[in-house]
All heavy atoms as TSV, in Angstrom:
chain	resi	resn	atom	element	x	y	z
A	1	MET	N	N	13.528	26.796	28.818
A	1	MET	CA	C	12.990	26.158	29.990
A	1	MET	C	C	12.373	24.820	29.586
A	1	MET	O	O	11.666	24.724	28.600
A	1	MET	CB	C	11.936	27.047	30.638
A	1	MET	CG	C	11.421	26.493	31.929
A	1	MET	SD	S	10.591	27.764	32.864
A	1	MET	CE	C	8.932	27.204	32.727
A	2	HIS	N	N	12.653	23.804	30.361
A	2	HIS	CA	C	12.178	22.461	30.066
A	2	HIS	C	C	11.135	22.070	31.104
A	2	HIS	O	O	11.384	22.116	32.300
A	2	HIS	CB	C	13.357	21.488	30.092
A	2	HIS	CG	C	12.994	20.097	29.722
A	2	HIS	ND1	N	12.532	19.770	28.471
A	2	HIS	CD2	C	13.016	18.946	30.432
A	2	HIS	CE1	C	12.309	18.469	28.432
A	2	HIS	NE2	N	12.583	17.954	29.618
A	3	THR	N	N	9.945	21.702	30.636
A	3	THR	CA	C	8.883	21.283	31.531
A	3	THR	C	C	9.043	19.800	31.840
A	3	THR	O	O	9.261	19.003	30.943
A	3	THR	CB	C	7.504	21.526	30.885
A	3	THR	OG1	O	7.401	22.899	30.556
A	3	THR	CG2	C	6.391	21.142	31.822
A	4	ARG	N	N	8.947	19.449	33.092
A	4	ARG	CA	C	9.099	18.052	33.510
A	4	ARG	C	C	7.734	17.447	33.778
A	4	ARG	O	O	6.846	18.099	34.301
A	4	ARG	CB	C	9.951	17.992	34.777
A	4	ARG	CG	C	11.288	18.659	34.535
A	4	ARG	CD	C	12.510	17.982	34.976
A	4	ARG	NE	N	12.476	16.552	34.963
A	4	ARG	CZ	C	12.995	15.799	35.916
A	4	ARG	NH1	N	13.563	16.350	36.954
A	4	ARG	NH2	N	12.961	14.499	35.847
A	5	ILE	N	N	7.627	16.186	33.430
A	5	ILE	CA	C	6.391	15.438	33.663
A	5	ILE	C	C	6.472	14.777	35.039
A	5	ILE	O	O	7.504	14.222	35.410
A	5	ILE	CB	C	6.199	14.358	32.571
A	5	ILE	CG1	C	6.150	14.982	31.176
A	5	ILE	CG2	C	4.961	13.526	32.834
A	5	ILE	CD1	C	4.977	15.886	30.936
A	6	ASN	N	N	5.371	14.812	35.762
A	6	ASN	CA	C	5.287	14.159	37.058
A	6	ASN	C	C	5.062	12.663	36.824
A	6	ASN	O	O	3.928	12.191	36.753
A	6	ASN	CB	C	4.156	14.766	37.879
A	6	ASN	CG	C	4.064	14.178	39.258
A	6	ASN	OD1	O	4.816	13.291	39.626
A	6	ASN	ND2	N	3.129	14.687	40.038
A	7	THR	N	N	6.148	11.936	36.677
A	7	THR	CA	C	6.051	10.505	36.377
A	7	THR	C	C	5.555	9.702	37.570
A	7	THR	O	O	5.009	8.610	37.387
A	7	THR	CB	C	7.405	9.955	35.901
A	7	THR	OG1	O	8.400	10.216	36.897
A	7	THR	CG2	C	7.819	10.600	34.596
A	8	ASP	N	N	5.713	10.235	38.764
A	8	ASP	CA	C	5.249	9.523	39.959
A	8	ASP	C	C	3.754	9.237	39.893
A	8	ASP	O	O	3.305	8.165	40.289
A	8	ASP	CB	C	5.567	10.310	41.227
A	8	ASP	CG	C	7.051	10.403	41.506
A	8	ASP	OD1	O	7.807	9.551	40.991
A	8	ASP	OD2	O	7.459	11.330	42.232
A	9	ILE	N	N	2.988	10.187	39.395
A	9	ILE	CA	C	1.540	9.998	39.343
A	9	ILE	C	C	1.172	8.896	38.344
A	9	ILE	O	O	0.237	8.145	38.554
A	9	ILE	CB	C	0.819	11.330	39.026
A	9	ILE	CG1	C	-0.667	11.202	39.322
A	9	ILE	CG2	C	1.029	11.762	37.607
A	9	ILE	CD1	C	-1.416	12.515	39.278
A	10	ILE	N	N	1.947	8.784	37.276
A	10	ILE	CA	C	1.699	7.729	36.286
A	10	ILE	C	C	2.043	6.365	36.879
A	10	ILE	O	O	1.251	5.419	36.787
A	10	ILE	CB	C	2.504	7.983	34.998
A	10	ILE	CG1	C	2.058	9.293	34.352
A	10	ILE	CG2	C	2.360	6.815	34.031
A	10	ILE	CD1	C	2.935	9.750	33.205
A	11	MET	N	N	3.197	6.279	37.490
A	11	MET	CA	C	3.616	4.999	38.073
A	11	MET	C	C	2.695	4.585	39.225
A	11	MET	O	O	2.406	3.404	39.412
A	11	MET	CB	C	5.073	5.071	38.507
A	11	MET	CG	C	6.003	5.146	37.302
A	11	MET	SD	S	7.748	5.059	37.689
A	11	MET	CE	C	8.053	6.697	38.322
A	12	GLN	N	N	2.211	5.559	39.985
A	12	GLN	CA	C	1.266	5.268	41.069
A	12	GLN	C	C	-0.047	4.720	40.497
A	12	GLN	O	O	-0.614	3.778	41.035
A	12	GLN	CB	C	0.996	6.528	41.884
A	12	GLN	CG	C	0.035	6.331	43.020
A	12	GLN	CD	C	-0.213	7.618	43.801
A	12	GLN	OE1	O	0.454	8.625	43.591
A	12	GLN	NE2	N	-1.178	7.587	44.675
A	13	PHE	N	N	-0.507	5.315	39.403
A	13	PHE	CA	C	-1.734	4.848	38.760
A	13	PHE	C	C	-1.577	3.400	38.305
A	13	PHE	O	O	-2.468	2.570	38.511
A	13	PHE	CB	C	-2.072	5.742	37.556
A	13	PHE	CG	C	-3.290	5.293	36.801
A	13	PHE	CD1	C	-4.547	5.691	37.196
A	13	PHE	CD2	C	-3.164	4.470	35.686
A	13	PHE	CE1	C	-5.680	5.273	36.496
A	13	PHE	CE2	C	-4.279	4.049	34.976
A	13	PHE	CZ	C	-5.539	4.461	35.394
A	14	ILE	N	N	-0.443	3.095	37.695
A	14	ILE	CA	C	-0.179	1.734	37.212
A	14	ILE	C	C	-0.186	0.756	38.381
A	14	ILE	O	O	-0.801	-0.309	38.310
A	14	ILE	CB	C	1.152	1.692	36.431
A	14	ILE	CG1	C	0.991	2.442	35.106
A	14	ILE	CG2	C	1.607	0.255	36.192
A	14	ILE	CD1	C	2.285	2.648	34.344
A	15	LYS	N	N	0.474	1.136	39.463
A	15	LYS	CA	C	0.562	0.257	40.630
A	15	LYS	C	C	-0.805	0.062	41.282
A	15	LYS	O	O	-1.204	-1.066	41.589
A	15	LYS	CB	C	1.552	0.840	41.638
A	15	LYS	CG	C	1.768	-0.029	42.846
A	15	LYS	CD	C	2.809	0.565	43.769
A	15	LYS	CE	C	3.020	-0.334	44.983
A	15	LYS	NZ	N	4.035	0.220	45.880
A	16	GLU	N	N	-1.538	1.153	41.492
A	16	GLU	CA	C	-2.843	1.079	42.160
A	16	GLU	C	C	-3.862	0.275	41.358
A	16	GLU	O	O	-4.787	-0.306	41.923
A	16	GLU	CB	C	-3.392	2.478	42.430
A	16	GLU	CG	C	-2.667	3.199	43.538
A	16	GLU	CD	C	-3.172	4.607	43.759
A	16	GLU	OE1	O	-4.063	5.075	42.992
A	16	GLU	OE2	O	-2.674	5.266	44.684
A	17	ASN	N	N	-3.707	0.261	40.049
A	17	ASN	CA	C	-4.646	-0.456	39.191
A	17	ASN	C	C	-4.119	-1.819	38.766
A	17	ASN	O	O	-4.722	-2.471	37.912
A	17	ASN	CB	C	-5.001	0.402	37.975
A	17	ASN	CG	C	-5.850	1.580	38.375
A	17	ASN	OD1	O	-7.048	1.447	38.572
A	17	ASN	ND2	N	-5.224	2.740	38.542
A	18	ASP	N	N	-2.999	-2.212	39.394
A	18	ASP	CA	C	-2.401	-3.527	39.149
A	18	ASP	C	C	-2.220	-3.803	37.659
A	18	ASP	O	O	-2.634	-4.846	37.147
A	18	ASP	CB	C	-3.252	-4.621	39.808
A	18	ASP	CG	C	-2.480	-5.926	39.956
A	18	ASP	OD1	O	-1.241	-5.873	40.086
A	18	ASP	OD2	O	-3.124	-6.992	39.932
A	19	LEU	N	N	-1.622	-2.834	36.972
A	19	LEU	CA	C	-1.390	-2.930	35.532
A	19	LEU	C	C	0.082	-3.195	35.250
A	19	LEU	O	O	0.943	-2.800	36.030
A	19	LEU	CB	C	-1.783	-1.621	34.834
A	19	LEU	CG	C	-3.239	-1.190	34.929
A	19	LEU	CD1	C	-3.396	0.233	34.395
A	19	LEU	CD2	C	-4.128	-2.150	34.167
A	20	THR	N	N	0.338	-3.806	34.124
A	20	THR	CA	C	1.701	-3.845	33.612
A	20	THR	C	C	1.871	-2.611	32.737
A	20	THR	O	O	0.883	-1.954	32.362
A	20	THR	CB	C	1.950	-5.106	32.759
A	20	THR	OG1	O	1.114	-5.045	31.588
A	20	THR	CG2	C	1.672	-6.375	33.552
A	21	VAL	N	N	3.100	-2.305	32.400
A	21	VAL	CA	C	3.346	-1.177	31.494
A	21	VAL	C	C	2.642	-1.436	30.167
A	21	VAL	O	O	2.025	-0.529	29.593
A	21	VAL	CB	C	4.865	-0.948	31.296
A	21	VAL	CG1	C	5.125	0.042	30.182
A	21	VAL	CG2	C	5.503	-0.462	32.597
A	22	ASN	N	N	2.710	-2.672	29.679
A	22	ASN	CA	C	2.037	-3.004	28.415
A	22	ASN	C	C	0.533	-2.782	28.503
A	22	ASN	O	O	-0.068	-2.237	27.576
A	22	ASN	CB	C	2.327	-4.450	28.006
A	22	ASN	CG	C	3.724	-4.627	27.471
A	22	ASN	OD1	O	4.325	-3.699	26.948
A	22	ASN	ND2	N	4.257	-5.824	27.599
A	23	ASP	N	N	-0.077	-3.213	29.612
A	23	ASP	CA	C	-1.521	-3.012	29.793
A	23	ASP	C	C	-1.871	-1.526	29.796
A	23	ASP	O	O	-2.839	-1.104	29.164
A	23	ASP	CB	C	-2.001	-3.641	31.103
A	23	ASP	CG	C	-1.956	-5.155	31.101
A	23	ASP	OD1	O	-1.950	-5.764	30.014
A	23	ASP	OD2	O	-1.911	-5.729	32.210
A	24	PHE	N	N	-1.083	-0.759	30.527
A	24	PHE	CA	C	-1.324	0.684	30.602
A	24	PHE	C	C	-1.233	1.315	29.223
A	24	PHE	O	O	-2.102	2.101	28.828
A	24	PHE	CB	C	-0.317	1.330	31.560
A	24	PHE	CG	C	-0.431	2.819	31.653
A	24	PHE	CD1	C	-1.488	3.409	32.324
A	24	PHE	CD2	C	0.519	3.642	31.073
A	24	PHE	CE1	C	-1.596	4.790	32.419
A	24	PHE	CE2	C	0.423	5.015	31.160
A	24	PHE	CZ	C	-0.642	5.592	31.828
A	25	CYS	N	N	-0.208	0.951	28.486
A	25	CYS	CA	C	-0.011	1.526	27.148
A	25	CYS	C	C	-1.147	1.150	26.209
A	25	CYS	O	O	-1.608	1.984	25.426
A	25	CYS	CB	C	1.332	1.083	26.578
A	25	CYS	SG	S	2.725	1.798	27.468
A	26	LYS	N	N	-1.607	-0.092	26.293
A	26	LYS	CA	C	-2.736	-0.518	25.461
A	26	LYS	C	C	-3.990	0.277	25.792
A	26	LYS	O	O	-4.722	0.703	24.902
A	26	LYS	CB	C	-2.995	-2.013	25.642
A	26	LYS	CG	C	-1.993	-2.882	24.931
A	26	LYS	CD	C	-2.289	-4.352	25.166
A	26	LYS	CE	C	-1.186	-5.213	24.575
A	26	LYS	NZ	N	-1.384	-6.637	24.866
A	27	GLN	N	N	-4.234	0.481	27.078
A	27	GLN	CA	C	-5.413	1.249	27.486
A	27	GLN	C	C	-5.327	2.685	26.982
A	27	GLN	O	O	-6.327	3.261	26.562
A	27	GLN	CB	C	-5.564	1.240	29.002
A	27	GLN	CG	C	-6.062	-0.056	29.558
A	27	GLN	CD	C	-6.296	0.017	31.061
A	27	GLN	OE1	O	-6.336	1.092	31.666
A	27	GLN	NE2	N	-6.459	-1.146	31.677
A	28	CYS	N	N	-4.135	3.250	27.047
A	28	CYS	CA	C	-3.945	4.637	26.624
A	28	CYS	C	C	-3.925	4.785	25.103
A	28	CYS	O	O	-4.217	5.850	24.578
A	28	CYS	CB	C	-2.628	5.188	27.167
A	28	CYS	SG	S	-2.603	5.399	28.947
A	29	GLY	N	N	-3.518	3.716	24.427
A	29	GLY	CA	C	-3.357	3.807	22.976
A	29	GLY	C	C	-2.028	4.429	22.593
A	29	GLY	O	O	-1.933	5.127	21.588
A	30	ILE	N	N	-1.005	4.205	23.432
A	30	ILE	CA	C	0.334	4.698	23.125
A	30	ILE	C	C	1.289	3.515	23.033
A	30	ILE	O	O	1.019	2.439	23.560
A	30	ILE	CB	C	0.852	5.708	24.181
A	30	ILE	CG1	C	0.980	5.043	25.556
A	30	ILE	CG2	C	-0.030	6.942	24.232
A	30	ILE	CD1	C	1.669	5.911	26.607
A	31	CYS	N	N	2.395	3.731	22.362
A	31	CYS	CA	C	3.431	2.697	22.263
A	31	CYS	C	C	4.205	2.628	23.580
A	31	CYS	O	O	4.316	3.628	24.295
A	31	CYS	CB	C	4.422	3.032	21.156
A	31	CYS	SG	S	3.700	3.084	19.528
A	32	VAL	N	N	4.743	1.463	23.855
A	32	VAL	CA	C	5.570	1.299	25.049
A	32	VAL	C	C	6.766	2.244	24.978
A	32	VAL	O	O	7.173	2.825	25.983
A	32	VAL	CB	C	6.016	-0.172	25.215
A	32	VAL	CG1	C	7.006	-0.321	26.355
A	32	VAL	CG2	C	4.813	-1.070	25.440
A	33	SER	N	N	7.306	2.451	23.780
A	33	SER	CA	C	8.439	3.368	23.634
A	33	SER	C	C	8.042	4.797	24.016
A	33	SER	O	O	8.842	5.528	24.596
A	33	SER	CB	C	9.003	3.327	22.215
A	33	SER	OG	O	8.025	3.730	21.272
A	34	THR	N	N	6.806	5.174	23.737
A	34	THR	CA	C	6.320	6.503	24.132
A	34	THR	C	C	6.230	6.595	25.644
A	34	THR	O	O	6.593	7.615	26.242
A	34	THR	CB	C	4.948	6.789	23.495
A	34	THR	OG1	O	5.084	6.740	22.072
A	34	THR	CG2	C	4.415	8.151	23.908
A	35	TYR	N	N	5.764	5.532	26.278
A	35	TYR	CA	C	5.707	5.497	27.739
A	35	TYR	C	C	7.095	5.758	28.320
A	35	TYR	O	O	7.257	6.573	29.221
A	35	TYR	CB	C	5.167	4.142	28.219
A	35	TYR	CG	C	5.340	3.923	29.699
A	35	TYR	CD1	C	4.438	4.461	30.604
A	35	TYR	CD2	C	6.425	3.201	30.195
A	35	TYR	CE1	C	4.602	4.275	31.972
A	35	TYR	CE2	C	6.597	3.004	31.555
A	35	TYR	CZ	C	5.682	3.549	32.442
A	35	TYR	OH	O	5.861	3.369	33.790
A	36	TYR	N	N	8.095	5.054	27.806
A	36	TYR	CA	C	9.445	5.219	28.344
A	36	TYR	C	C	10.032	6.590	28.017
A	36	TYR	O	O	10.822	7.125	28.792
A	36	TYR	CB	C	10.359	4.077	27.902
A	36	TYR	CG	C	10.064	2.824	28.674
A	36	TYR	CD1	C	9.460	1.729	28.077
A	36	TYR	CD2	C	10.329	2.751	30.043
A	36	TYR	CE1	C	9.155	0.585	28.814
A	36	TYR	CE2	C	10.028	1.617	30.788
A	36	TYR	CZ	C	9.440	0.544	30.163
A	36	TYR	OH	O	9.133	-0.562	30.910
A	37	LYS	N	N	9.613	7.198	26.928
A	37	LYS	CA	C	10.028	8.578	26.649
A	37	LYS	C	C	9.463	9.513	27.718
A	37	LYS	O	O	10.142	10.422	28.188
A	37	LYS	CB	C	9.553	9.025	25.267
A	37	LYS	CG	C	10.357	8.469	24.133
A	37	LYS	CD	C	9.828	8.988	22.805
A	37	LYS	CE	C	10.567	8.362	21.636
A	37	LYS	NZ	N	10.015	8.826	20.357
A	38	ILE	N	N	8.206	9.287	28.086
A	38	ILE	CA	C	7.579	10.098	29.137
A	38	ILE	C	C	8.336	9.909	30.449
A	38	ILE	O	O	8.698	10.880	31.115
A	38	ILE	CB	C	6.087	9.723	29.301
A	38	ILE	CG1	C	5.296	10.103	28.052
A	38	ILE	CG2	C	5.503	10.401	30.543
A	38	ILE	CD1	C	3.883	9.537	28.017
A	39	ILE	N	N	8.576	8.654	30.822
A	39	ILE	CA	C	9.247	8.344	32.086
A	39	ILE	C	C	10.671	8.900	32.108
A	39	ILE	O	O	11.142	9.384	33.143
A	39	ILE	CB	C	9.249	6.814	32.333
A	39	ILE	CG1	C	7.815	6.289	32.473
A	39	ILE	CG2	C	10.082	6.451	33.554
A	39	ILE	CD1	C	6.995	6.938	33.575
A	40	ASP	N	N	11.346	8.855	30.965
A	40	ASP	CA	C	12.735	9.333	30.885
A	40	ASP	C	C	12.844	10.840	30.692
A	40	ASP	O	O	13.945	11.377	30.599
A	40	ASP	CB	C	13.474	8.621	29.749
A	40	ASP	CG	C	13.675	7.143	30.022
A	40	ASP	OD1	O	13.615	6.732	31.209
A	40	ASP	OD2	O	13.884	6.384	29.053
A	41	GLY	N	N	11.709	11.535	30.613
A	41	GLY	CA	C	11.726	12.985	30.491
A	41	GLY	C	C	12.065	13.486	29.106
A	41	GLY	O	O	12.496	14.629	28.942
A	42	LYS	N	N	11.876	12.655	28.098
A	42	LYS	CA	C	12.147	13.070	26.723
A	42	LYS	C	C	10.910	13.724	26.132
A	42	LYS	O	O	9.811	13.622	26.677
A	42	LYS	CB	C	12.580	11.860	25.897
A	42	LYS	CG	C	13.885	11.273	26.408
A	42	LYS	CD	C	14.324	10.118	25.564
A	42	LYS	CE	C	15.653	9.584	26.121
A	42	LYS	NZ	N	16.069	8.369	25.448
A	43	ASN	N	N	11.088	14.386	25.019
A	43	ASN	CA	C	9.974	15.061	24.360
A	43	ASN	C	C	8.975	14.054	23.809
A	43	ASN	O	O	9.363	13.078	23.172
A	43	ASN	CB	C	10.474	15.938	23.218
A	43	ASN	CG	C	11.212	17.153	23.701
A	43	ASN	OD1	O	10.948	17.651	24.791
A	43	ASN	ND2	N	12.131	17.641	22.914
A	44	VAL	N	N	7.707	14.307	24.078
A	44	VAL	CA	C	6.626	13.500	23.527
A	44	VAL	C	C	5.550	14.436	23.002
A	44	VAL	O	O	5.475	15.606	23.402
A	44	VAL	CB	C	6.010	12.526	24.562
A	44	VAL	CG1	C	7.001	11.471	24.966
A	44	VAL	CG2	C	5.476	13.260	25.751
A	45	ARG	N	N	4.726	13.915	22.135
A	45	ARG	CA	C	3.655	14.726	21.567
A	45	ARG	C	C	2.569	14.970	22.616
A	45	ARG	O	O	2.286	14.112	23.455
A	45	ARG	CB	C	3.073	14.023	20.359
A	45	ARG	CG	C	4.069	13.915	19.230
A	45	ARG	CD	C	3.581	13.124	18.059
A	45	ARG	NE	N	2.162	13.281	17.816
A	45	ARG	CZ	C	1.453	12.458	17.067
A	45	ARG	NH1	N	2.011	11.418	16.506
A	45	ARG	NH2	N	0.162	12.649	16.886
A	46	LEU	N	N	1.963	16.132	22.539
A	46	LEU	CA	C	0.876	16.462	23.467
A	46	LEU	C	C	-0.295	15.513	23.308
A	46	LEU	O	O	-1.000	15.224	24.281
A	46	LEU	CB	C	0.420	17.902	23.262
A	46	LEU	CG	C	1.368	18.973	23.790
A	46	LEU	CD1	C	0.829	20.357	23.454
A	46	LEU	CD2	C	1.562	18.839	25.281
A	47	VAL	N	N	-0.489	15.001	22.105
A	47	VAL	CA	C	-1.569	14.042	21.873
A	47	VAL	C	C	-1.368	12.809	22.754
A	47	VAL	O	O	-2.324	12.298	23.333
A	47	VAL	CB	C	-1.613	13.642	20.375
A	47	VAL	CG1	C	-2.559	12.484	20.141
A	47	VAL	CG2	C	-1.995	14.830	19.524
A	48	SER	N	N	-0.127	12.350	22.861
A	48	SER	CA	C	0.166	11.184	23.696
A	48	SER	C	C	-0.130	11.473	25.161
A	48	SER	O	O	-0.709	10.639	25.868
A	48	SER	CB	C	1.629	10.761	23.532
A	48	SER	OG	O	1.885	10.380	22.206
A	49	LEU	N	N	0.257	12.641	25.621
A	49	LEU	CA	C	-0.033	13.010	27.012
A	49	LEU	C	C	-1.532	13.129	27.247
A	49	LEU	O	O	-2.036	12.771	28.313
A	49	LEU	CB	C	0.670	14.314	27.377
A	49	LEU	CG	C	2.190	14.258	27.431
A	49	LEU	CD1	C	2.760	15.638	27.711
A	49	LEU	CD2	C	2.670	13.255	28.463
A	50	GLY	N	N	-2.246	13.602	26.228
A	50	GLY	CA	C	-3.698	13.683	26.318
A	50	GLY	C	C	-4.335	12.317	26.492
A	50	GLY	O	O	-5.292	12.149	27.248
A	51	LYS	N	N	-3.794	11.324	25.801
A	51	LYS	CA	C	-4.299	9.960	25.932
A	51	LYS	C	C	-4.064	9.432	27.336
A	51	LYS	O	O	-4.916	8.737	27.903
A	51	LYS	CB	C	-3.628	9.054	24.906
A	51	LYS	CG	C	-4.032	9.358	23.481
A	51	LYS	CD	C	-3.271	8.476	22.505
A	51	LYS	CE	C	-3.667	8.762	21.070
A	51	LYS	NZ	N	-2.959	7.868	20.119
A	52	VAL	N	N	-2.917	9.755	27.898
A	52	VAL	CA	C	-2.582	9.294	29.252
A	52	VAL	C	C	-3.531	9.907	30.275
A	52	VAL	O	O	-4.094	9.198	31.110
A	52	VAL	CB	C	-1.110	9.616	29.590
A	52	VAL	CG1	C	-0.817	9.371	31.061
A	52	VAL	CG2	C	-0.166	8.795	28.711
A	53	VAL	N	N	-3.727	11.213	30.221
A	53	VAL	CA	C	-4.602	11.855	31.215
A	53	VAL	C	C	-6.048	11.416	31.055
A	53	VAL	O	O	-6.776	11.327	32.044
A	53	VAL	CB	C	-4.492	13.406	31.215
A	53	VAL	CG1	C	-3.116	13.846	31.609
A	53	VAL	CG2	C	-4.909	14.013	29.913
A	54	ARG	N	N	-6.456	11.110	29.838
A	54	ARG	CA	C	-7.834	10.651	29.623
A	54	ARG	C	C	-8.052	9.307	30.317
A	54	ARG	O	O	-9.060	9.111	30.997
A	54	ARG	CB	C	-8.141	10.559	28.125
A	54	ARG	CG	C	-9.586	10.208	27.843
A	54	ARG	CD	C	-9.951	10.288	26.373
A	54	ARG	NE	N	-9.105	9.412	25.578
A	54	ARG	CZ	C	-8.331	9.816	24.575
A	54	ARG	NH1	N	-8.303	11.088	24.235
A	54	ARG	NH2	N	-7.598	8.972	23.895
A	55	ILE	N	N	-7.115	8.373	30.164
A	55	ILE	CA	C	-7.246	7.062	30.803
A	55	ILE	C	C	-7.141	7.186	32.321
A	55	ILE	O	O	-7.868	6.528	33.060
A	55	ILE	CB	C	-6.176	6.086	30.254
A	55	ILE	CG1	C	-6.475	5.736	28.809
A	55	ILE	CG2	C	-6.082	4.821	31.117
A	55	ILE	CD1	C	-7.838	5.125	28.553
A	56	MET	N	N	-6.246	8.044	32.782
A	56	MET	CA	C	-6.068	8.218	34.225
A	56	MET	C	C	-7.187	9.038	34.844
A	56	MET	O	O	-7.343	9.066	36.058
A	56	MET	CB	C	-4.713	8.874	34.499
A	56	MET	CG	C	-3.541	7.991	34.151
A	56	MET	SD	S	-1.940	8.794	34.372
A	56	MET	CE	C	-1.997	9.274	36.069
A	57	ASN	N	N	-7.953	9.746	34.005
A	57	ASN	CA	C	-9.055	10.587	34.460
A	57	ASN	C	C	-8.568	11.650	35.455
A	57	ASN	O	O	-9.120	11.803	36.544
A	57	ASN	CB	C	-10.175	9.745	35.054
A	57	ASN	CG	C	-11.476	10.521	35.166
A	57	ASN	OD1	O	-11.729	11.417	34.369
A	57	ASN	ND2	N	-12.281	10.182	36.150
A	58	VAL	N	N	-7.490	12.325	35.052
A	58	VAL	CA	C	-6.941	13.405	35.871
A	58	VAL	C	C	-6.799	14.658	35.030
A	58	VAL	O	O	-6.817	14.605	33.800
A	58	VAL	CB	C	-5.559	13.038	36.472
A	58	VAL	CG1	C	-5.673	11.863	37.417
A	58	VAL	CG2	C	-4.529	12.775	35.390
A	59	SER	N	N	-6.631	15.760	35.699
A	59	SER	CA	C	-6.392	17.026	35.013
A	59	SER	C	C	-4.993	16.997	34.385
A	59	SER	O	O	-4.048	16.502	35.014
A	59	SER	CB	C	-6.464	18.177	36.012
A	59	SER	OG	O	-5.966	19.359	35.437
A	60	PRO	N	N	-4.851	17.521	33.188
A	60	PRO	CA	C	-3.516	17.577	32.577
A	60	PRO	C	C	-2.506	18.317	33.451
A	60	PRO	O	O	-1.323	18.010	33.416
A	60	PRO	CB	C	-3.742	18.342	31.270
A	60	PRO	CG	C	-5.188	18.197	30.983
A	60	PRO	CD	C	-5.879	18.049	32.303
A	61	TYR	N	N	-2.974	19.239	34.259
A	61	TYR	CA	C	-2.071	20.006	35.115
A	61	TYR	C	C	-1.355	19.142	36.142
A	61	TYR	O	O	-0.268	19.474	36.593
A	61	TYR	CB	C	-2.840	21.134	35.827
A	61	TYR	CG	C	-3.450	22.116	34.866
A	61	TYR	CD1	C	-4.822	22.141	34.648
A	61	TYR	CD2	C	-2.651	22.999	34.145
A	61	TYR	CE1	C	-5.386	23.037	33.747
A	61	TYR	CE2	C	-3.204	23.899	33.240
A	61	TYR	CZ	C	-4.568	23.900	33.055
A	61	TYR	OH	O	-5.116	24.775	32.163
A	62	LEU	N	N	-1.951	18.017	36.509
A	62	LEU	CA	C	-1.318	17.127	37.483
A	62	LEU	C	C	-0.074	16.448	36.932
A	62	LEU	O	O	0.774	15.972	37.687
A	62	LEU	CB	C	-2.296	16.059	37.959
A	62	LEU	CG	C	-3.427	16.540	38.859
A	62	LEU	CD1	C	-4.347	15.383	39.210
A	62	LEU	CD2	C	-2.876	17.171	40.116
A	63	LEU	N	N	0.054	16.381	35.600
A	63	LEU	CA	C	1.214	15.729	35.007
A	63	LEU	C	C	2.457	16.601	35.000
A	63	LEU	O	O	3.546	16.092	34.800
A	63	LEU	CB	C	0.908	15.301	33.557
A	63	LEU	CG	C	0.093	14.044	33.374
A	63	LEU	CD1	C	0.047	13.673	31.893
A	63	LEU	CD2	C	0.619	12.883	34.174
A	64	PHE	N	N	2.294	17.882	35.210
A	64	PHE	CA	C	3.425	18.787	35.115
A	64	PHE	C	C	3.931	19.223	36.488
A	64	PHE	O	O	3.136	19.560	37.350
A	64	PHE	CB	C	3.076	20.001	34.266
A	64	PHE	CG	C	2.715	19.633	32.866
A	64	PHE	CD1	C	1.395	19.546	32.477
A	64	PHE	CD2	C	3.701	19.344	31.948
A	64	PHE	CE1	C	1.055	19.181	31.181
A	64	PHE	CE2	C	3.376	18.984	30.652
A	64	PHE	CZ	C	2.051	18.900	30.271
A	65	LYS	N	N	5.259	19.147	36.646
A	65	LYS	CA	C	5.875	19.541	37.908
A	65	LYS	C	C	6.052	21.029	37.957
A	65	LYS	O	O	6.255	21.675	36.994
A	65	LYS	CB	C	7.243	18.861	38.072
A	65	LYS	CG	C	7.134	17.387	38.284
A	65	LYS	CD	C	8.495	16.797	38.499
A	65	LYS	CE	C	8.396	15.315	38.772
A	65	LYS	NZ	N	9.660	14.693	38.981
């Protein structure tokens, strides 16, 4: 079974905060390539997802479909 990430919530956060992908990645402390892995549904480390939810200030459960 493959768990999917709710990328809509990430893209909505970027849009609402008027960020570029680069700005978002810098704030999170992740590489741009990691961001695109998340968006493309590829495997990423849980540490990276933890950084994303910390910056977005949301529950990790919101990232999973």
